[in-house]
N, C-alpha and C positions, 0 to 999 in steps of 0.2 A: 297589724300587730303593734302594740305600743312598743317603743324603744327600750322601756325599762324591761319589759317581757323579755326582749331579744337578749340584751345585755345580761339579764339573770341566766338565760338559757346558756350563754357563753361561758358564763363566770361559774354554774351553780356546781360544777364537778370538782373545781378547785376550792370553792369557798363555803360549801355546805358545812363543812366541818369547821370553818374558821371560829365560829363563835359558840358551837355547842358540843363538839365531841373532844373525846380524851383517847389519845393512840400513842403508841410506842414508836420510835424511830431507830433505825439500825445504824449506828456508826455514822450518824449525820451530824452536820454541824451547821451554825448560823452566825450571823452578825447583827450588832447594833446598827441601825439606820439612822442615828443622830447622836449627838453629844450629850453628856448628862443623863442618861438612861438609869432610873432606878433599879437595883437589883434587890429584890425583897426575899424574906425569909419564908413566906407563904404566897400562896396564888390569890391575893386579896389586897385592895388598896389601903386596907386598915393594917397591914402586916409591917413588921419591923424592916426598915431598908438596910441592907448590908452593905451598901456601897453603890457606886456610879460607874457605868463604862462608858466609852466613848464611841464614835461612830467608826464602823469597821472593823471594831475588836471582835474576834471569833471566839467560839465556845462550843464545846460539845453539847448536843441536844438529846435528853434523856427521855422527855415525853412531853405531850401537850395536854393542858387541863383547860378547855373551854377557850378563854383569852389569854391564857398564860401558857408560855415555854418553861419548861422545867429544865435546867442547864446545870454542868458542871462549873462552878464558880471557885477558881482557886482550890479545888479539892473538896468542896463543900456543895450539898444540894441546894439550889437556889432558884428564884424564879423572876421571869422578866415579862412585862406586858407584850403581846404579840405584834402590836401595831409599831411598836419602836425595835422590832427584832425580826429578822428574816431568815429563812433556809437558803443556803447556798448551793445545796442540789438535792434532788429528789428522784427516786426510780419510777420510770413508768414504761408502758407497754403499748405497743402499737395496735390498733383494733381496725385496720384497714388495709386494701391490698393495694401494692404498687403506689404508695404513698410517696410523693415527693418530699426530699429535704432539699431547702433553699438555702442559697448563700446569703439572703436576707429576708427580712420577716414582711415579704410581699409575694404575690404570685407570679409577679413580673421578673422576679429573680431568677438567677441560673440554678439549675438543680443539680445538686451534688450527687445524687444518688437516689435509690428508692428503697423505701423499707415496707415490710408487710405484717399482718397480723402475726402476734404472739412476740415479736422482736423486742427486745429489752433495750431501753434508752435510759441516758444520764441527763435529766433536766437541770440545767443551771441557771435559766432566768426564764422569764415571760413577759408579755405585754397583753393587750386586751384579748387578741385573736391567735397569738402564735406563742408557742415555746421554744426558747434556744436550748440546744442539745450539742452534746459533745459527739460528734459524728465522724468516726476514723481519724480523731485526731484535730479535725478542724471544727470550729463553730458553723453550726447550721441551725436551721429553722424549721418547723414542722407545725402545720394547722392544730389548734387545739382539739378540732373535732375528730381527731385521729389518736389521740394518745389518752390513756386511762391510767390512773394511780391514785391513791388516797392522799398523798401529800402535796400534789403538785401544785395546788393553788397556794401554797404556802413559801414556795422559792422566791428569790429576789424579783423586783420588778426591772425591766428594761429602762434605762433611761428615758427613753422616748414616751413611757406609758402615760404620763400626764399630757403630753402632747395629742394622744389618742383620744383625750377627753376635751380636747380644748373647743370641740364643736358642741358639747354637750353641757346642760344646765339644769338647774332642779327648781321646782316652785312648790313651797309650802302648801298641802291641801287640807290640813285640819283647821277646822273654823274656830276653834278655840285656841290656836297656836301650837307650835312643836318646841319641845325641850331640845336645846342645842347643847350637847355635852362634852366635856373635856376629852372624855374617852369612851369606847365603844361597851357601855356597861350600863345597866340600869341604876347601879350604885354611883355612879361617876357624877361628879359636880355638873351642875346645871349652869351654864354660863349665862345664858339667856333665853328666853321663850321668844321663837321666832314666829310673826304674826302669819295669818293666812295671807297668801299671794306673795309672800317675799320670795325673790328670785336670788338662786346663790349659784356658785360655782362649785362644779364637782371634781373630786380629787380621786376617789375611789368608790367602788360600788360592791356591797357586798350583799349575802342573802337577808341579813337582818337589820344591817346598819350601812349607812352611807356617809363617808368622810367628806364634808363639804369645807369651802374656803367663803367666808363672809367678805363684805365688800371693805372692811375695816382690817382684813389680812388674817383673822382670826382661824385657826384650823380645829374641827372637831366634828362631832358625829350626830346625826339625827336618824330616827326610825325609818326604816326604808318603806314602812307601811304607809307613812303619810307626806311623802315626798314624791311628786311626779316628774320623772326624768324625761327631758325634751331634748331634741335635736336641733342645732342651729344657733344664730346668735340671741343672746339675750333680749327679750322684747323693750325692756326699760319701763314698762308699764307695771302698774300694781293692780292684782286682781282684786274685785269688790266682793266681798262675801255676800251671799244671798241672804244673811242674816242682818245685814245693815240697817235697811227699813224697819226691821223689826225691833232694832235696838233704839232707833228714832222714835217709833211710836211707844215703846216703853218708856223712853224719857219724858215724853209729852205727858205723861199721866202726872207727873210731879210738879207741872209749873204751878207756882204760888207757894211750893215748900219754902220756908224761912231759911234765910242765909245765918249760918251758925258757924262762927269760926271753928275748924277743926271737926265739924260734924260730917258723919256718914251715913246719917238716918234719913232716907229720902222721905219719909212722911213727916218727921219733927224737926229736921235742920239738918243742912248740909252747907260745907264752902265750896269753892269752885273744883276743885281736885276732888274733894269728897263726894260730890255729884257725879262727876265722870265715872270715878272709880267704881261706885256702888252701882251705876247703871251696867257698867261691863262686867261686873262681878255676876250679876245676874245672869249672864251669858256664858259664864265659866272662864271669862278671860281676866286674868291676873295684872294690874296695872301698878307702877311705882305710886305710891300715896301721894306725893306733892307735885304740883305743877312744874316745879323746877327740875324734879327728876322723871316725872312722867313723859318729859319731852324726848328720853332716852328710848322709850318703848317704841316698838313698831318700825316703820320705813317711812321715809321723808316723801311727803307728795308736795308736787308744785302746786302753787295757787290755782293755776287754770286747770288742773285736773282734780279737783276736791270732789268728793263724793259723799252721800249720806253715811253718816258713821264715823268720818274721819275727826281726829281731833284737831282742833284750832287753839294755837297758843299767842298769847300776848305779853307785851312788856307794858304794864300799866304803872309801875312804880317809878319810871325816869332811869332805873338801872340799866345795866346791860344783859340782866338776865330774864328768865321767864318768870311771871308772876301771876299770870292767870290763864284758865283753860275752859274751853268750851267744846260742844259736841255739834258738829255741822250738820244740818238739816236737809241741806238742798236748796236750790232757789236763792242762792245769797244770803241765807239766815243760819244763825247757830242758837243752840239753846244751853244755857249757862246759869250757874249761880251767883249772883253779883251783889257785892256789898255796897253798892251805890243804886240810886233811884229807889225801885220797889222793894229792895234788900231782900230778894227771894229768887227762885227759879224763873226765869223768864226767857223770852225770845228776842233777838237782837239782830240787826242787819250787819253782815260784814262790810257794807259801804258807808254805816254809820260814821261820822266824826271820829268818835272815840275808837270804833274799830279799826279803821283805815289807818289811823295815826300808830296804833299800838300793835298791829298785826305782826307776828313775826315768822311763824312757821305753822306747817300741819303735819300730822303722823297718821299713818294707817295701821290699826292694829288687830283688825278682823278682815 
């Protein structure tokens, strides 16, 4: 069974309502998980900001609406995005016989006592596998397999939660790239489109969304449907899409198309970036328009790991920036639109004097 499936089964009781349900809370309260969290007049990113709250500030929770908590904010009803706010306790019920309550979140820890089906618990925190509870005035831990309750997945995470995911990473599986959003919502800002094969660190796993950390330290969300959750150390390699050879074959149809500055028409005229941009557009991949900006798409590929479909970049103008781009074909060759020589789309060897002297880097976008 895939690790992702296992993790979903572990988390589904707590997270199934995280992104889709609306339910009321009875005399419960929560707190902000970071500083500068916006408090809004409605449950939406386009509503008025009433103010901001700091990490650890506690508020009474009235109700949950999808991705938003409705709270009592200085005597008025307001809303806070759920990923920056957590419940401090929730009510649970035991669903097993003679279940051990442990002194720590491990089966090796001392048993503080046993509980059985129907007994009520106050859950105060959680990690991937355990709930922290108030047990006879002590802090105890009980396996998530033996506790039920509709709000349990929304209580605060124990500090070692992220450590529990240190040995887990994700790989983007969408051939056309995956939108990396600022928040867990389809209307949230898209920070970047992560290309097929990109490896990312995992911060949290939900039913519909996975919170990830990119290599440059940004935290955001991707659809759980298009990321493969894997166990172990990141491979460091970049997967190559099965469509890559099709991209090259498609590009070869346009050998001889005239070079036209600013052109994006594969039949009547293209410049270097216009050629690459238009070829990939045919496969549903959106790239930045200029070679200077296109080098920010995708993931970097070492020269020795170049594969068909990779973008190869050059500094042909003598400056420190990128000024030319082509499409690697394999066997040491790349296809590009050049304003020198044939003044058209042509094939050139990466080992040619021009290419070897001006080559800068490569990126994989599919």
